[in-house]
C-alpha positions in Angstrom: 83.6 122.3 84.4 80.6 120.0 84.6 80.4 116.3 83.9 81.0 115.2 80.3 77.7 115.2 78.3 78.2 111.7 76.9 78.8 110.4 80.5 75.6 112.1 81.7 73.6 110.7 78.7 74.9 107.2 79.4 74.1 107.3 83.1 70.7 108.6 82.4 70.0 105.7 80.0 71.1 103.2 82.7 68.9 105.0 85.3 65.9 104.9 83.0 66.4 101.2 82.3 66.6 100.5 86.0 63.4 102.4 86.7 61.7 100.5 83.9 62.8 97.3 85.5 61.7 98.6 88.9 65.2 97.9 90.1 66.0 98.9 93.7 69.2 100.9 94.5 72.4 98.9 94.7 72.7 99.3 98.5 69.3 97.7 98.8 70.3 94.5 97.0 71.8 91.2 98.0 75.3 90.5 96.7 73.9 88.1 94.1 71.3 90.6 93.0 74.0 93.3 92.7 76.0 91.0 90.3 73.0 90.6 88.1 72.5 94.4 88.2 76.1 94.9 87.3 75.8 92.6 84.3 72.6 94.4 83.2 74.3 97.8 83.4 77.2 96.5 81.4 74.9 95.8 78.4 74.9 99.6 77.9 78.6 99.6 77.2 80.4 98.4 74.2 84.0 97.3 73.8 86.6 99.3 72.0 88.3 97.0 69.5 92.0 96.3 70.3 94.2 94.3 68.0 97.8 93.2 68.4 97.5 91.4 71.7 97.6 87.7 72.4 95.5 86.3 75.3 96.1 83.3 77.5 93.8 82.0 80.2 95.3 80.0 83.0 95.2 79.7 86.8 97.2 79.1 89.9 96.5 77.7 93.3 96.1 80.2 96.1 97.2 79.6 99.7 93.9 78.1 100.6 94.1 75.6 97.7 91.6 77.8 95.8 91.9 78.1 92.0 92.6 81.7 91.0 91.9 82.4 87.4 94.3 84.7 85.5 94.3 86.1 82.0 97.6 87.2 80.4 97.7 89.8 77.7 101.0 89.9 75.7 101.8 92.7 73.1 103.4 92.0 69.8 107.2 92.2 69.6 110.2 90.2 70.6 112.2 90.4 73.7 111.2 90.9 77.3 108.3 93.2 78.4 107.4 94.8 81.7 104.4 93.3 83.5 101.4 94.9 85.1 99.4 92.7 87.5 95.8 94.1 87.2 92.9 93.9 89.7 89.4 94.7 88.5 87.0 97.0 90.3 83.6 96.2 91.7 83.7 97.0 95.4 85.2 93.6 96.2 81.7 92.2 95.6 81.3 91.9 91.8 83.4 92.2 88.6 85.7 89.6 87.1 88.3 89.1 84.5 85.7 89.6 81.7 84.6 93.0 83.1 88.2 94.4 82.8 89.1 92.7 79.6 88.8 95.7 77.3 90.9 97.9 79.6 93.6 95.2 80.0 93.8 94.7 76.2 94.1 98.4 75.7 96.9 98.7 78.3 98.8 95.8 76.9 98.6 97.1 73.4 99.3 100.8 74.0 101.5 100.7 77.1 103.4 97.8 75.4 103.4 95.6 78.5 102.3 92.1 79.6 99.1 92.5 81.7 98.2 89.8 84.2 94.5 90.1 85.1 93.5 88.4 88.3 90.1 86.9 89.2 90.3 87.2 92.9 87.7 85.9 95.3 84.7 88.1 96.0 82.9 89.2 99.2 80.9 88.5 101.1 81.3 84.8 100.4 85.0 85.4 100.9 85.6 88.4 103.2 88.8 90.2 103.9 91.6 89.2 103.6 90.7 86.6 100.9 90.9 89.0 98.0 94.1 90.6 99.4 95.7 87.1 99.7 94.8 86.3 96.1 96.3 89.6 95.1 99.6 89.0 96.7 99.7 85.4 95.8 99.1 86.3 92.1 102.1 88.6 92.3 104.3 85.9 93.8 103.0 83.5 91.2 103.8 85.7 88.2 107.2 86.4 89.7 108.0 82.7 89.4 106.9 82.8 85.8 109.0 85.6 84.4 111.1 83.5 82.0 108.0 81.7 80.7 106.2 84.9 79.8 109.3 86.9 78.7 108.8 89.4 81.5 111.5 91.8 82.7 111.9 91.1 86.4 113.1 94.7 86.9 109.8 96.2 85.7 106.9 94.7 87.6 103.9 96.9 88.3 100.7 96.5 90.2 97.5 98.2 89.0 93.8 98.3 89.5 90.6 100.4 89.4 88.6 101.3 92.5 88.6 98.3 94.8 91.2 96.8 92.5 93.3 99.9 93.0 92.9 99.2 96.7 94.3 95.7 96.3 97.2 97.0 94.1 98.2 99.7 96.7 97.9 97.2 99.5 100.1 94.7 97.6 102.7 97.3 97.0 102.9 97.9 100.8 103.0 94.2 101.5 106.0 93.6 99.3 108.1 96.4 100.7 109.7 94.0 103.1 109.8 90.9 100.9 113.2 90.3 99.3 111.9 87.8 96.7 109.5 90.2 94.9 110.1 93.9 94.0 107.4 96.1 92.8 108.8 98.9 90.6 105.5 100.8 89.9 101.9 101.1 91.1 99.2 102.3 88.7 96.1 103.3 90.7 92.8 104.3 88.9 90.2 106.1 91.1 91.4 103.8 94.0 89.8 103.1 97.4 92.6 104.2 99.8 91.0 104.9 103.1 88.1 103.7 105.2 86.8 107.2 105.7 83.5 108.2 104.4 83.6 111.8 105.6 86.0 113.5 103.2 85.0 116.6 101.3 84.4 114.6 98.1 82.0 112.3 100.0 80.2 115.2 101.5 79.8 116.8 98.0 77.4 113.9 97.3 77.8 113.9 93.5 75.8 110.7 93.0 77.4 109.8 89.7 77.9 106.0 89.7 79.4 105.8 93.2 77.9 107.2 96.4 78.6 107.1 100.2 75.7 104.6 100.6 77.2 102.3 98.1 80.7 102.5 99.7 79.1 101.7 103.1 77.5 98.7 101.4 80.8 97.6 99.8 82.8 97.9 103.0 80.0 96.1 105.0 80.3 93.1 102.7 84.1 93.2 102.5 85.1 93.5 106.1 84.5 91.1 108.9 84.3 94.1 111.3 84.8 97.8 110.9 87.9 97.7 113.0 89.7 96.1 110.0 89.3 99.5 108.3 92.3 100.7 110.3 94.7 98.2 108.8 97.0 99.5 106.1 96.0 96.7 103.8 92.5 98.0 103.8 93.4 101.7 104.2 96.8 102.2 102.4 96.6 106.0 103.1 97.2 105.2 106.8 100.7 103.7 106.1 103.0 105.8 108.4 106.1 105.8 106.3 105.5 106.0 102.6 109.0 107.0 101.3 109.8 103.4 100.1 106.7 103.0 98.0 107.3 102.6 94.2 106.8 105.2 91.5 103.1 105.9 91.3 100.8 106.7 88.4 97.6 108.0 90.0 94.3 108.6 88.2 91.5 110.6 89.7 88.1 112.0 88.6 86.6 115.2 89.9 83.1 113.8 90.4 84.2 110.8 92.5 83.7 110.5 96.2 87.1 108.8 96.4 88.9 111.9 95.0 90.1 113.4 98.2 91.7 110.3 99.7 93.6 109.9 96.4 94.7 113.6 96.6 95.9 113.1 100.1 97.8 110.0 99.1 99.5 111.8 96.2 100.5 114.7 98.5 102.0 112.3 101.1 104.0 110.4 98.5 105.3 113.5 96.9 106.3 114.9 100.3 108.2 111.8 101.0 110.1 112.0 97.7 108.2 109.3 95.8 107.8 110.0 92.1 104.1 110.6 91.4 102.5 111.1 88.0 99.0 112.4 88.7 96.3 112.5 86.0 93.1 114.3 87.1 90.0 114.5 84.9 87.8 117.4 85.8 84.8 116.3 83.8 84.7 112.5 84.6 83.2 110.3 87.2 84.0 107.1 89.1 84.4 104.0 86.8 84.8 106.1 83.7 87.2 103.6 82.3 84.3 101.2 81.9 82.9 103.6 79.3 85.9 103.2 77.0 83.9 102.2 74.0 81.0 104.6 74.5 82.3 107.9 75.8 84.9 109.8 73.7 86.3 111.5 76.8 86.9 108.2 78.4 88.8 107.0 75.4 90.9 110.2 75.4 91.7 109.7 79.1 92.6 106.1 78.5 95.0 107.0 75.7 96.7 109.5 78.1 96.8 106.9 80.9 98.3 104.2 78.6 101.0 106.6 77.4 101.9 107.7 80.9 102.1 104.1 82.0 104.3 103.3 79.0 106.6 106.2 79.7 106.9 105.1 83.3 107.6 101.5 82.6 110.0 102.2 79.7 111.7 105.2 81.3 115.1 103.6 81.2 114.6 101.9 77.8 116.3 104.4 75.5 115.4 102.3 72.4 111.7 102.8 72.9 
């Protein structure tokens, strides 16, 4: 099965626009230029209207005294809801709360959960572990706010796409030994799970959205030195004992260089007895969720993902 035709058409339109603008490849840009490129590329996408969700913007203070913006999405309905702390993608270098707004609205509405979207600090202005610290601090913060936001403390998930999936997986590991916060689920969408650019899916060199060169560029800006790539909070796949990790919903795309590390992660977790729900899309590419309002296949996948997340979060709620 090849790449979805609508995906190919969209990527071709973006490529033609970049050629028209004489735009260099991402890995030839400065971080600031890459953010401008990202915003330009996003003009080719349109939002999928989502109703039935209330939105609140607020912030908390991180451990360095930094202001961390958060956006909370709350579905309709009385009583308590599960919560999903969500980290956007963008290679730790670009992206923000706005770039993941449509996805978060969709998940809140159709997975029937509070979603807490976090605007963590970006590299290279703030290198590792700044984004990771903001991630774990945001989880600790929302854990102190359960009553205010009508959140069920027994159903707290972490989630993210790409580099955001990396932060989610790293956070789940961090809180394994913390008694004050318990992560019940992790929802990882085409996540970065290992600092290893020599897997089979990297070698396949698909060149749809994400490439080996781009990942080298991202890691180069995120890490202070490449030795940090051995740490489990950078490479969650390298965690030795995975049996205590929470129930995992993993999403992968066939034409994604990150595919193999996610497959390996799923196999390790399943082998250790962790419940893993794995959704694999054989005709999609990295960052397909950003195409939600443009590509029919992306919308179909998102519907399936939201349903799977709802089933996982509400597994013990017999009235739903």
